[in-house]
Biopython code that builds the backbone (N, CA, C, O; Angstrom):
import numpy as np
from Bio.PDB.StructureBuilder import StructureBuilder

atoms = [
    (1, "MET", "N", (-95.738, -80.546, 72.262)),
    (1, "MET", "CA", (-97.098, -80.626, 72.710)),
    (1, "MET", "C", (-97.680, -79.212, 72.786)),
    (1, "MET", "O", (-96.977, -78.276, 73.167)),
    (2, "SER", "N", (-98.922, -79.053, 72.435)),
    (2, "SER", "CA", (-99.562, -77.748, 72.385)),
    (2, "SER", "C", (-99.921, -77.252, 73.781)),
    (2, "SER", "O", (-100.201, -78.042, 74.683)),
    (3, "ARG", "N", (-99.910, -75.933, 73.943)),
    (3, "ARG", "CA", (-100.287, -75.370, 75.236)),
    (3, "ARG", "C", (-101.776, -75.547, 75.511)),
    (3, "ARG", "O", (-102.216, -75.430, 76.654)),
    (4, "TYR", "N", (-102.548, -75.826, 74.469)),
    (4, "TYR", "CA", (-103.983, -75.998, 74.636)),
    (4, "TYR", "C", (-104.324, -77.305, 75.348)),
    (4, "TYR", "O", (-105.417, -77.447, 75.895)),
    (5, "THR", "N", (-103.408, -78.244, 75.343)),
    (5, "THR", "CA", (-103.685, -79.529, 75.976)),
    (5, "THR", "C", (-103.275, -79.547, 77.439)),
    (5, "THR", "O", (-103.616, -80.488, 78.156)),
    (6, "HIS", "N", (-102.553, -78.535, 77.899)),
    (6, "HIS", "CA", (-102.110, -78.500, 79.287)),
    (6, "HIS", "C", (-103.221, -77.934, 80.165)),
    (6, "HIS", "O", (-103.829, -76.915, 79.839)),
    (7, "VAL", "N", (-103.472, -78.594, 81.256)),
    (7, "VAL", "CA", (-104.487, -78.119, 82.186)),
    (7, "VAL", "C", (-103.898, -76.968, 83.000)),
    (7, "VAL", "O", (-102.760, -77.042, 83.464)),
    (8, "GLY", "N", (-104.675, -75.918, 83.164)),
    (8, "GLY", "CA", (-104.228, -74.804, 83.987)),
    (8, "GLY", "C", (-103.617, -73.661, 83.206)),
    (8, "GLY", "O", (-103.425, -72.580, 83.763)),
    (9, "LEU", "N", (-103.308, -73.859, 81.946)),
    (9, "LEU", "CA", (-102.756, -72.775, 81.136)),
    (9, "LEU", "C", (-103.881, -72.107, 80.368)),
    (9, "LEU", "O", (-104.787, -72.775, 79.870)),
    (10, "SER", "N", (-103.823, -70.799, 80.273)),
    (10, "SER", "CA", (-104.857, -70.092, 79.524)),
    (10, "SER", "C", (-104.637, -70.288, 78.031)),
    (10, "SER", "O", (-103.508, -70.457, 77.571)),
    (11, "ALA", "N", (-105.723, -70.265, 77.291)),
    (11, "ALA", "CA", (-105.642, -70.484, 75.852)),
    (11, "ALA", "C", (-104.977, -69.306, 75.145)),
    (11, "ALA", "O", (-104.296, -69.486, 74.135)),
    (12, "ASP", "N", (-105.175, -68.115, 75.671)),
    (12, "ASP", "CA", (-104.612, -66.920, 75.059)),
    (12, "ASP", "C", (-103.497, -66.386, 75.956)),
    (12, "ASP", "O", (-103.757, -66.016, 77.101)),
    (13, "PRO", "N", (-102.267, -66.340, 75.461)),
    (13, "PRO", "CA", (-101.168, -65.882, 76.309)),
    (13, "PRO", "C", (-101.273, -64.403, 76.676)),
    (13, "PRO", "O", (-100.640, -63.967, 77.638)),
    (14, "LEU", "N", (-102.056, -63.624, 75.932)),
    (14, "LEU", "CA", (-102.216, -62.206, 76.240)),
    (14, "LEU", "C", (-103.323, -61.953, 77.266)),
    (14, "LEU", "O", (-103.457, -60.849, 77.794)),
    (15, "GLN", "N", (-104.104, -62.985, 77.534)),
    (15, "GLN", "CA", (-105.197, -62.850, 78.490)),
    (15, "GLN", "C", (-104.656, -62.839, 79.910)),
    (15, "GLN", "O", (-103.835, -63.681, 80.274)),
    (16, "ARG", "N", (-105.114, -61.888, 80.710)),
    (16, "ARG", "CA", (-104.674, -61.829, 82.102)),
    (16, "ARG", "C", (-105.372, -62.923, 82.897)),
    (16, "ARG", "O", (-106.506, -63.287, 82.585)),
    (17, "PRO", "N", (-104.715, -63.445, 83.909)),
    (17, "PRO", "CA", (-105.386, -64.413, 84.772)),
    (17, "PRO", "C", (-106.603, -63.782, 85.441)),
    (17, "PRO", "O", (-106.635, -62.575, 85.678)),
    (18, "ARG", "N", (-107.593, -64.600, 85.739)),
    (18, "ARG", "CA", (-108.847, -64.097, 86.293)),
    (18, "ARG", "C", (-108.630, -63.364, 87.618)),
    (18, "ARG", "O", (-109.261, -62.337, 87.867)),
    (19, "ALA", "N", (-107.755, -63.878, 88.457)),
    (19, "ALA", "CA", (-107.504, -63.241, 89.755)),
    (19, "ALA", "C", (-106.925, -61.840, 89.570)),
    (19, "ALA", "O", (-107.283, -60.918, 90.302)),
    (20, "ALA", "N", (-106.040, -61.681, 88.600)),
    (20, "ALA", "CA", (-105.446, -60.365, 88.344)),
    (20, "ALA", "C", (-106.488, -59.405, 87.790)),
    (20, "ALA", "O", (-106.485, -58.221, 88.127)),
    (21, "ALA", "N", (-107.373, -59.905, 86.946)),
    (21, "ALA", "CA", (-108.417, -59.051, 86.382)),
    (21, "ALA", "C", (-109.386, -58.598, 87.465)),
    (21, "ALA", "O", (-109.814, -57.444, 87.468)),
    (22, "LEU", "N", (-109.732, -59.487, 88.378)),
    (22, "LEU", "CA", (-110.640, -59.115, 89.457)),
    (22, "LEU", "C", (-109.985, -58.137, 90.417)),
    (22, "LEU", "O", (-110.632, -57.209, 90.902)),
    (23, "ALA", "N", (-108.706, -58.340, 90.692)),
    (23, "ALA", "CA", (-107.998, -57.435, 91.595)),
    (23, "ALA", "C", (-107.900, -56.044, 90.988)),
    (23, "ALA", "O", (-107.982, -55.048, 91.707)),
    (24, "ARG", "N", (-107.729, -55.966, 89.696)),
    (24, "ARG", "CA", (-107.626, -54.665, 89.035)),
    (24, "ARG", "C", (-108.951, -53.913, 89.102)),
    (24, "ARG", "O", (-108.959, -52.687, 89.214)),
    (25, "ASN", "N", (-110.068, -54.629, 89.036)),
    (25, "ASN", "CA", (-111.381, -53.984, 89.054)),
    (25, "ASN", "C", (-111.749, -53.441, 90.424)),
    (25, "ASN", "O", (-112.720, -52.693, 90.539)),
    (26, "GLU", "N", (-111.012, -53.792, 91.460)),
    (26, "GLU", "CA", (-111.330, -53.311, 92.791)),
    (26, "GLU", "C", (-110.919, -51.855, 92.981)),
    (26, "GLU", "O", (-111.394, -51.201, 93.910)),
    (27, "ARG", "N", (-110.054, -51.339, 92.128)),
    (27, "ARG", "CA", (-109.653, -49.937, 92.243)),
    (27, "ARG", "C", (-110.778, -49.052, 91.738)),
    (27, "ARG", "O", (-111.319, -49.275, 90.654)),
    (28, "HIS", "N", (-111.124, -48.055, 92.521)),
    (28, "HIS", "CA", (-112.197, -47.157, 92.131)),
    (28, "HIS", "C", (-111.599, -45.896, 91.516)),
    (28, "HIS", "O", (-110.571, -45.391, 91.968)),
    (29, "ILE", "N", (-112.254, -45.409, 90.493)),
    (29, "ILE", "CA", (-111.813, -44.181, 89.841)),
    (29, "ILE", "C", (-112.513, -43.014, 90.528)),
    (29, "ILE", "O", (-113.735, -43.019, 90.680)),
    (30, "SER", "N", (-111.748, -42.032, 90.936)),
    (30, "SER", "CA", (-112.346, -40.889, 91.627)),
    (30, "SER", "C", (-113.094, -40.010, 90.632)),
    (30, "SER", "O", (-112.806, -40.011, 89.435)),
    (31, "SER", "N", (-114.047, -39.272, 91.147)),
    (31, "SER", "CA", (-114.824, -38.389, 90.281)),
    (31, "SER", "C", (-113.946, -37.272, 89.723)),
    (31, "SER", "O", (-114.190, -36.777, 88.623)),
    (32, "GLN", "N", (-112.921, -36.876, 90.484)),
    (32, "GLN", "CA", (-112.014, -35.835, 90.004)),
    (32, "GLN", "C", (-111.255, -36.312, 88.769)),
    (32, "GLN", "O", (-111.030, -35.536, 87.840)),
    (33, "THR", "N", (-110.860, -37.585, 88.756)),
    (33, "THR", "CA", (-110.159, -38.145, 87.604)),
    (33, "THR", "C", (-111.061, -38.149, 86.382)),
    (33, "THR", "O", (-110.627, -37.819, 85.278)),
    (34, "LEU", "N", (-112.324, -38.525, 86.583)),
    (34, "LEU", "CA", (-113.270, -38.526, 85.466)),
    (34, "LEU", "C", (-113.504, -37.112, 84.937)),
    (34, "LEU", "O", (-113.560, -36.898, 83.726)),
    (35, "LEU", "N", (-113.640, -36.155, 85.843)),
    (35, "LEU", "CA", (-113.840, -34.769, 85.411)),
    (35, "LEU", "C", (-112.629, -34.233, 84.658)),
    (35, "LEU", "O", (-112.776, -33.507, 83.674)),
    (36, "ASP", "N", (-111.437, -34.588, 85.118)),
    (36, "ASP", "CA", (-110.224, -34.162, 84.410)),
    (36, "ASP", "C", (-110.189, -34.746, 83.001)),
    (36, "ASP", "O", (-109.798, -34.064, 82.054)),
    (37, "GLY", "N", (-110.595, -36.001, 82.863)),
    (37, "GLY", "CA", (-110.627, -36.630, 81.549)),
    (37, "GLY", "C", (-111.627, -35.972, 80.623)),
    (37, "GLY", "O", (-111.343, -35.743, 79.447)),
    (38, "ILE", "N", (-112.801, -35.668, 81.159)),
    (38, "ILE", "CA", (-113.830, -35.005, 80.347)),
    (38, "ILE", "C", (-113.372, -33.612, 79.942)),
    (38, "ILE", "O", (-113.578, -33.192, 78.803)),
    (39, "ARG", "N", (-112.749, -32.896, 80.874)),
    (39, "ARG", "CA", (-112.259, -31.544, 80.554)),
    (39, "ARG", "C", (-111.171, -31.565, 79.490)),
    (39, "ARG", "O", (-111.063, -30.630, 78.696)),
    (40, "SER", "N", (-110.374, -32.610, 79.467)),
    (40, "SER", "CA", (-109.300, -32.664, 78.474)),
    (40, "SER", "C", (-109.826, -33.037, 77.093)),
    (40, "SER", "O", (-109.228, -32.659, 76.085)),
    (41, "VAL", "N", (-110.932, -33.771, 77.032)),
    (41, "VAL", "CA", (-111.474, -34.216, 75.749)),
    (41, "VAL", "C", (-112.494, -33.223, 75.189)),
    (41, "VAL", "O", (-112.662, -33.135, 73.972)),
    (42, "ALA", "N", (-113.169, -32.484, 76.049)),
    (42, "ALA", "CA", (-114.281, -31.622, 75.642)),
    (42, "ALA", "C", (-113.932, -30.607, 74.551)),
    (42, "ALA", "O", (-114.715, -30.469, 73.611)),
    (43, "PRO", "N", (-112.806, -29.890, 74.616)),
    (43, "PRO", "CA", (-112.531, -28.919, 73.546)),
    (43, "PRO", "C", (-112.373, -29.567, 72.172)),
    (43, "PRO", "O", (-112.862, -29.040, 71.172)),
    (44, "ARG", "N", (-111.698, -30.696, 72.126)),
    (44, "ARG", "CA", (-111.519, -31.376, 70.836)),
    (44, "ARG", "C", (-112.840, -31.918, 70.316)),
    (44, "ARG", "O", (-113.126, -31.833, 69.122)),
    (45, "LEU", "N", (-113.642, -32.472, 71.210)),
    (45, "LEU", "CA", (-114.943, -32.997, 70.809)),
    (45, "LEU", "C", (-115.844, -31.866, 70.319)),
    (45, "LEU", "O", (-116.569, -32.028, 69.337)),
    (46, "GLY", "N", (-115.799, -30.733, 70.996)),
    (46, "GLY", "CA", (-116.582, -29.582, 70.563)),
    (46, "GLY", "C", (-116.170, -29.098, 69.188)),
    (46, "GLY", "O", (-117.019, -28.740, 68.372)),
    (47, "LEU", "N", (-114.872, -29.084, 68.926)),
    (47, "LEU", "CA", (-114.381, -28.663, 67.615)),
    (47, "LEU", "C", (-114.843, -29.624, 66.521)),
    (47, "LEU", "O", (-115.249, -29.193, 65.442)),
    (48, "VAL", "N", (-114.781, -30.904, 66.797)),
    (48, "VAL", "CA", (-115.227, -31.903, 65.818)),
    (48, "VAL", "C", (-116.714, -31.738, 65.535)),
    (48, "VAL", "O", (-117.134, -31.793, 64.380)),
    (49, "LEU", "N", (-117.510, -31.538, 66.572)),
    (49, "LEU", "CA", (-118.949, -31.352, 66.370)),
    (49, "LEU", "C", (-119.246, -30.061, 65.612)),
    (49, "LEU", "O", (-120.158, -30.028, 64.786)),
    (50, "LEU", "N", (-118.491, -29.003, 65.880)),
    (50, "LEU", "CA", (-118.675, -27.742, 65.163)),
    (50, "LEU", "C", (-118.358, -27.906, 63.679)),
    (50, "LEU", "O", (-119.097, -27.410, 62.828)),
    (51, "ILE", "N", (-117.279, -28.591, 63.370)),
    (51, "ILE", "CA", (-116.907, -28.829, 61.972)),
    (51, "ILE", "C", (-117.961, -29.687, 61.281)),
    (51, "ILE", "O", (-118.349, -29.407, 60.147)),
    (52, "ALA", "N", (-118.428, -30.743, 61.972)),
    (52, "ALA", "CA", (-119.444, -31.615, 61.380)),
    (52, "ALA", "C", (-120.742, -30.856, 61.131)),
    (52, "ALA", "O", (-121.379, -31.036, 60.093)),
    (53, "ALA", "N", (-121.134, -30.011, 62.074)),
    (53, "ALA", "CA", (-122.369, -29.240, 61.906)),
    (53, "ALA", "C", (-122.248, -28.243, 60.763)),
    (53, "ALA", "O", (-123.184, -28.078, 59.981)),
    (54, "SER", "N", (-121.106, -27.581, 60.660)),
    (54, "SER", "CA", (-120.937, -26.619, 59.568)),
    (54, "SER", "C", (-120.913, -27.330, 58.217)),
    (54, "SER", "O", (-121.415, -26.799, 57.226)),
    (55, "LEU", "N", (-120.342, -28.505, 58.174)),
    (55, "LEU", "CA", (-120.357, -29.285, 56.932)),
    (55, "LEU", "C", (-121.782, -29.669, 56.554)),
    (55, "LEU", "O", (-122.155, -29.606, 55.382)),
    (56, "GLN", "N", (-122.576, -30.065, 57.540)),
    (56, "GLN", "CA", (-123.969, -30.424, 57.275)),
    (56, "GLN", "C", (-124.746, -29.219, 56.739)),
    (56, "GLN", "O", (-125.532, -29.352, 55.802)),
    (57, "VAL", "N", (-124.528, -28.060, 57.327)),
    (57, "VAL", "CA", (-125.225, -26.850, 56.878)),
    (57, "VAL", "C", (-124.792, -26.493, 55.468)),
    (57, "VAL", "O", (-125.631, -26.145, 54.636)),
    (58, "MET", "N", (-123.504, -26.573, 55.183)),
    (58, "MET", "CA", (-123.017, -26.263, 53.834)),
    (58, "MET", "C", (-123.594, -27.226, 52.806)),
    (58, "MET", "O", (-123.983, -26.808, 51.715)),
    (59, "MET", "N", (-123.652, -28.501, 53.140)),
    (59, "MET", "CA", (-124.220, -29.484, 52.206)),
    (59, "MET", "C", (-125.713, -29.222, 52.003)),
    (59, "MET", "O", (-126.224, -29.379, 50.895)),
    (60, "HIS", "N", (-126.406, -28.827, 53.059)),
    (60, "HIS", "CA", (-127.830, -28.530, 52.943)),
    (60, "HIS", "C", (-128.059, -27.297, 52.063)),
    (60, "HIS", "O", (-128.964, -27.285, 51.229)),
    (61, "LEU", "N", (-127.239, -26.269, 52.253)),
    (61, "LEU", "CA", (-127.419, -25.037, 51.488)),
    (61, "LEU", "C", (-127.063, -25.211, 50.016)),
    (61, "LEU", "O", (-127.644, -24.548, 49.157)),
    (62, "THR", "N", (-126.112, -26.097, 49.715)),
    (62, "THR", "CA", (-125.741, -26.308, 48.315)),
    (62, "THR", "C", (-126.667, -27.298, 47.622)),
    (62, "THR", "O", (-126.584, -27.466, 46.405)),
    (63, "GLY", "N", (-127.550, -27.959, 48.373)),
    (63, "GLY", "CA", (-128.534, -28.842, 47.758)),
    (63, "GLY", "C", (-128.077, -30.269, 47.571)),
    (63, "GLY", "O", (-128.700, -31.006, 46.807)),
    (64, "HIS", "N", (-127.033, -30.686, 48.225)),
    (64, "HIS", "CA", (-126.588, -32.078, 48.088)),
    (64, "HIS", "C", (-127.281, -32.941, 49.081)),
    (64, "HIS", "O", (-127.040, -34.147, 49.125)),
]
sb = StructureBuilder()
sb.init_structure("model")
sb.init_model(0)
sb.init_chain("A")
sb.init_seg("    ")
for serial, (resi, resn, name, xyz) in enumerate(atoms, 1):
    if name == "N":
        sb.init_residue(resn, " ", resi, " ")
    sb.init_atom(name, np.array(xyz, "f"), 0.0, 1.0, " ", f" {name:<3s}", serial, name[0])
structure = sb.get_structure()
């Protein structure tokens, strides 16, 4: 018999139960954690933007 016909079982086995999902959302992320995340990503993001901008300028100067 399929699990889809049983009452009370979720259709997707990877889906978390609703109570667990709601309980997880009650945890608040501190601003310090967010700042640490931004600080760790910012140098790489800046490098990517610098490379993209230089590529755009080179393409503009070569006439493409």
